[in-house]
N, C-alpha and C positions, 0 to 999 in steps of 0.2 A: 504494499499499498504504499503510498507515496506521501511523502511527509514534508515540512518545509525546506526550503533554501537546498532544494537536491539531493536529503536524506529518504530512508525508506523505513516506512515504521512497522512493527511486528502486528502479524493478524491478532485484532482487538474487537472486540463489540463495547461501544459505549450504552452509557448504562445511565438515565433521569430518575432519582427517586422524589417521590411527588410524598407527603403523608400531612396526617392532621397537626395540628404543632408547627409544623415547619413555613416559614414566612415564605419560604424560596427553594426551589430545588436545587438537589446537588447533587451533581454530577461525578460519574467514576469510568473508567473501565473494566473489564476483562480478557486478561492475556491468558494464551495457551500454555498447560503445561508442556506440550513436546513442543513448542517451538523454543528450545531453550535457546539455540544462537541466535534466531532474531530475536528473541526478549533481549538479549545481551547490549542487541546494537542500536535495542530502539531509543529513539532522541528523547520521548518523554519517561518513559519507563526507567532509562539510564539517569534520568535528571534529579530522580528522588536517590538522597545518599544511604538514607538510612536501609538498610537490607529489610529490617522488618516490618518497616511501611510501605516496601517497594513490593514483596511478599502479599499483600493483602489482596492486591491488584491479580494476583494470577491465579488461576481455579486449581482445584486442587483433584485429580485422578482419584475416585474412590471404586478400584473392580469395573472400570469399564463406562463408569458416569462421572459428569464434570460436577463438581462443587463447589459453587462462589459463594461466602456467605457476606453479608454486608451488615454493618456495625455504622450505626451513627455516632457514640461515642461509645468511650472506657478504654479498658483494653482492647488490646486488636482492633481499632476503630481503623474502619476502611480510610485509604483514602481519595480524596476527591479531589478537584478542579473548578479554576475559576473558569467560566463560561458565558462569555459574552452572548446577551440576550438581543 
């Protein structure tokens, strides 16, 4: 997937979360665990310095089923991005 300034992004899914009590939506990405090389080169994913936070964006393979949990706050909080509307 083409990125900005001639870079390539790893395959991912953009996710918007809307919920009661949230004044504006939050935006995150889901990356695939079997795309290790592409994930390592992805400019957005690699811009997150903390490996624990970066890991919140990569789905987990649980016996052939991908699992991606979104945590809005607290321990293991999912990384979210600013999104211009």
